[in-house]
C-alpha positions in Angstrom: 88.8 94.8 95.7 90.8 96.7 98.4 94.2 98.3 97.6 96.1 98.5 100.8 98.8 101.0 101.9 99.6 100.2 105.5 99.2 103.6 107.4 98.2 105.5 104.3 95.0 105.7 102.3 93.5 102.7 100.5 90.8 102.1 98.0 87.9 99.6 98.3 85.9 99.8 95.0 82.3 98.7 94.5 83.4 97.4 91.1 86.3 98.0 88.7 84.5 96.9 85.5 81.1 97.8 84.3 79.2 96.1 81.4 76.6 98.4 79.8 75.3 95.5 77.7 73.5 96.6 74.5 73.1 100.4 74.2 71.5 102.5 71.4 73.8 104.4 69.0 73.9 108.1 69.8 72.6 107.8 73.3 75.4 108.4 75.8 75.5 106.2 78.9 77.1 106.9 82.3 78.2 104.7 85.2 79.6 105.6 88.6 82.4 103.7 90.2 82.2 104.3 93.9 85.1 103.7 96.4 85.6 103.9 100.2 88.8 105.0 101.7 89.6 102.0 104.0 93.0 103.4 104.9 94.2 105.5 107.8 95.0 108.7 105.9 93.1 111.0 103.6 92.8 109.8 100.0 93.4 112.1 97.1 92.6 111.3 93.5 95.0 113.5 91.5 94.0 112.6 87.9 91.6 110.5 85.9 92.2 109.8 82.2 90.1 107.9 79.7 91.8 105.7 77.0 90.0 107.7 74.3 88.0 110.9 73.6 84.8 108.8 73.4 84.8 108.5 77.2 84.4 111.5 79.5 85.5 111.0 83.1 84.6 113.0 86.2 85.7 112.3 89.8 85.6 113.4 93.4 88.3 116.1 93.6 88.2 116.7 97.4 90.2 114.7 99.9 88.3 111.6 101.0 88.8 111.0 104.7 89.2 107.5 106.1 85.8 105.7 106.1 84.3 108.1 103.6 83.4 107.6 100.0 84.2 109.1 96.6 83.4 108.3 93.0 84.6 108.2 89.4 82.0 108.7 86.7 82.5 107.6 83.2 80.3 108.6 80.3 80.6 106.8 76.9 79.3 108.7 73.9 78.0 105.6 72.0 78.7 107.3 68.6 79.8 104.2 66.6 78.1 100.8 66.3 80.0 97.7 67.6 81.5 96.4 70.8 83.7 98.6 73.0 86.1 98.1 75.8 87.6 101.3 77.3 89.8 102.0 80.3 89.9 104.8 82.8 93.2 105.3 84.7 92.8 106.6 88.2 96.0 108.2 89.7 96.0 108.9 93.5 98.1 109.0 96.6 97.4 105.3 97.3 100.5 103.0 97.1 100.6 100.4 94.4 100.2 102.7 91.4 97.2 103.7 89.3 93.9 101.8 89.3 92.5 100.8 86.0 88.7 100.9 85.7 87.0 99.4 82.5 83.7 99.9 80.8 82.4 97.7 78.0 79.3 97.0 76.0 77.9 96.9 72.5 76.5 99.9 70.6 73.5 98.9 68.3 71.6 100.9 65.7 
């Protein structure tokens, strides 16, 4: 899952989709998407946005040197029962545009 940019920075993600499976209503869950900069220049994540207010993202804000790792955390609030599929858009200085990460699962009572 590498995103290449020639002489620039490049992502290699541990995963780009996470399935929480069944989770309890009212118990927030968090996953961490890790990445390695497999490029030749420092990688900078400039923005991370969730598709809705039910998902709170956090991310490595420092420059990530070639060969080093960073992460994007996503916490889902699990407030409403039912299945969910949410996206997190990661904007960076990597060529090829934003990366879309997804989380999914089912909230049960």
